[in-house]
N, C-alpha and C positions, 0 to 999 in steps of 0.2 A: 503493500499499499503505499503511495507515494506522499512524501512530506509535501505540505501545501503551506505557502506563504499567503496571508490574507490581509491585505492593505485598503482602510476604509472601513470603519466599523461603526456606521451610522445607523438611519433608521431601518435600512436594506441590509448593510452589510453585518452587522450584529446576528439577528438570526441566521444570515446565510452561512456564516462561520461556525454558529453553533451547530447546524445540521452536519457539518464536515466534523467536527469534534464527535457528536454523537455516533457517527459512522467508525469511528476509530483511526482517523489520520492523527498525525502530528500535525498541529496547526500553528504557524507562527505567524504573529499579530501586531500591527502597527497601524497607530492613526495618531493625528492632531492631537486629540483629547487622548486622557489616561484609558487604557484599556477597561472595558466592562469587567466588573470582579466576577460575575458569572462565566464570562468566558475562561478566566484564569482559574476557576475552581472546577472548571470542566476539563482542564488538562492544557487549554492554549498558553503559549509559551508568549510572554511580551518581548518585542524587538526594540531598539532605539531608532532605527533608522531603515528605511526601503532598501539601502545597500545591505543591510546585514540580512535582511529577509532574502534578497535575491542570492546572497552568498550560501546560505544555508538551505534553502527549500527546492524541490525538484520543480515545482511550478509556481507561480506567484500570480495570484488574483488581485485586482485593482476594483475598488467600487467605490468612485468618489463623484462628486456632483457634476463636473463640467470639463470640455477640454482644457482648457490652462491647468486645471489640478492635476490631470492625468499628465500633463507634458511634464509639470514640475514632480511628481512621484518618480516617473520615468527617467529624465534628464537632469533634474535638478541635482543642488548638493547632496552627496550621499542617496542619489536615487538607484533606483533599480539599475540602470545602465552601468553603473560604476561597480557592481557586485554580479551583474550576471554572467554566467560562463556557457560554453558550447554544451549542445544538447538538453538545456533547460526549455522552459515553456511560460512565456507570460500573457496573461488571459485578462482584458481588460472588459468588465462586465458593467461600466459605466455607460451613459447614454452620451456620445460626443459626435462630433463632426467625422463623417465618412472620408472627407478629403484630409483632414488631419491625422484619421486612422491608418490611411496608406502611408503616410511619410513616417509616423511611429514605428508602424511594421518593418519597412525597411531599414530603419537605424537599427532597431534591435536583432533583424535577422543578419545585419553586417556583423553584430557579434557572435554570430553563432548559434542563436536562440531561435526556436520559433513563436509566432506571435498570433495570437486570436484575439479577434473582437467578437465579445459574447454578452451583448445586451439583453436586458430581460423586460419583461412586461407582466404585470400581476401586483404590483405596488406592495405596500408592507405586508398586507394580508397573504399574498401569495409567498412571499419572503418568508413568513413564520410559518405557513402550513407546507412549505416544500414544494409549492405547486406551480413555482414560476414557468414561463414560457421564455425560453433560451434560444437565441437566434445568434449562428455561430458562422463568422467568416474566416477564413486562414487555411492552413494545409491540412489536407486530409489527415496525414500522420500525427500530427498534433490535436486533432479534433477527437482520433480515436484513442489517444490516450486520457485524455479529458472526459471524455463521453461518462465514464463511470463517476466522475467527479461531479459532473452537472447533474446526474441522474439523482445526486443527493438532495440537490438543491431545488430541481424543478421537474414538470412531469412532460412537458412536451419542449424536447432538444431537437432542434434541426440545422443540419450543416448547410447552409444555404449558398457557399461560394467562396471567393476570395476575400483577402482581406478588406475591409470595407463593405461587404457586401452585409454583414451581419447589422453594421450600423444603420446602412440605408435602408435595410428591412424593419429596424427599430424608427426609423425615421416615418416611413410608410403605417406602421402601426400607430403611431401618434396622431397623424392626419386622419384616418379612420375613427381614433377614439374622439379626438376634439370635434369632429364633424356630427358623430351620432350623438354627443352631448349636447350639441347646438340643436340637433333635430329634435331631439327627446323633450328639452327645454322648451322649443317654441309649440311642441303638441300639447304638452301638459299646461303651459300657459294660457293657450288657446281655449282647451277644453275648461280651464277654471274661469277665465274671462266671460266664457260663454255661459257659466252657471253649472256647469256639470262638476262631480265631484271628481278630482283628479285623481284620487286613490283608486275609486272603481273604476275609472278611466284607463289607468295604468293595469288593472287587474285583468279587464278586458283585451286590452291591446296584448296583454303577453301570451295570450292564446291563438294568435293570429299571426301573420305573415310581417307583421311589425316587430315582433319579440325580438329582443337581442340581451345580452348580459349588460349593457348600458340602460336600459331601459329598466331589467330587473333591479339592480344594485344603485344605480345613481337616480333612477325615476324614485326611488323610496326616500334616498336622500333628500330630492326635492321637496317630495310631498311631506316628508316628516322634520325639513329644516335641520338637517344634520350634516355641517358643513365642515367638521372636524375632520383635519386633513388626513387622508390615506395618501394621497398624491396631490402636493402642493401645486396651485395654481402657477409658480413662478418657475416652477420646474419642466411644466408644460408648455409653458412660453417658451422656454431654452429650446426644448424639440420643436415647437414651430419655427423659431428663427432658424433652426437647422434647415429644415425643409425649405423654407422662403429664400434662405441664401443659396442652397441647393439649387433652387428653382431657376434663380436669377443667373446661376452659373452654366445651367443647363440650357438657358433660352425659354423656360417654361412660364407659363401663367398657372398660378394655383389660386384663383379667385376665392373660393370659398373658405381655404385655410388661412388666407389673410383675413377675412372676416372672423373668423374663430379667435385668430389673434388678436384682433380689436376688440372683442368682449372681453377677453382674458386682461386686457390693457384697462378696461372700463373697472373691471373687477377690482385691479390693482390700485387704480387710482382712487378707489373709494376704501382703499384699507385692506385691501382682500388678497395680497399676494400669497398668504400661507392658508387662504381657505380651500378646502378639497376643490379639485377642478369641476366637480358636478355644480359647483357655485357660479359656473358661467349663467345659469340660470338667471342671477340676480341682476345680471347687467341687461338682459331682456325685462326683467320685473320693472327697473327702473325707468326703462325706456315707455313701458305700457303704464305705468303708474299702477299696477296692480301686482300682487305676490299670488303664488300657486296656492298657497295655503299659509295661515295664522302662523307667525313665529313663536 
C-alpha cells in the first residue's frame, strides 16, 4: 500500500485524507493551518513543508482553493518540486485552470514524476461520504496506480484523457450545475409568485422529466431557506471565471454561463459570497421583490 502525502486539509481535504487513513495508508499531512487533531489521532503524520511530503511519500495529493495556491504548493519555497523525484506521482485534486494545469504537468514531468489533474464534484457532503465524482486527466499508468486510492474517496472515478482534460471536465460540470441552479430558481420563483406552494411544486416536478439532483437538493434548500454553505458562491464564481476565460481563449460565447456569473456577483454584492451556491435564487428574488418562501 503506497504512502500518500496530502496537502490542503480544509473543508474537502480533511475528510478525504481521513478516508485514506481509515483504509490503512500511511498519510503525511501538511496545511497552512495546524493539522486537525483527529487526523493525527487516526495515524496521520504532520510534515513541516510540501517539500518534506514530496520526499517521503510515493504520491502527493493537493487539495487547495485556486490556481495560485497550487502553483505555490508546487513551485514555491520548500514546495513539492523541491522534493519530488523520479517515479513518484503528483495529483492535483483542486479545481483550477486547465491551461495552467498543462504547464504545471510539463514542469513536474521534467523532474521525472507523473502528474494527474483529478478535480472532484460532490462538495463537502461527498467528501465526507467518500462518494465524490473524480475526473482524471494524465498518463494512463499513473491513473492505474492511483485508481485504488481514488476509490477510497469517490464512487464515480473516470479517466477522461490527457493532462488538463480533468480540469476541463470539472469546468464543464460547474457550467451545468450553475445553469441548473438558475433554472430551478426561476421555476420555483415563478410558481411561488403565481400563488402555488413551491414545496408541492418541487415534489411534483421530482416525478417528471424536469427531475434532477439540483431540484432535489438545492430546490429543497431554496424552499427551506437553508443557505449554509455546502459549496460557497465564491468558489463557484472562481470556477465560472475559468469557464469564461477559457471561452474567450477558444473564441466561444457562453451567454448563459455569463448570466449565472452575474447572478452570483449580485449575491456577493449583497454580502453572500459565503452563502451556498443554491442561494443564487436570492439574486432573482431581489429583482422580483418576492421570496419563494418565508425566511
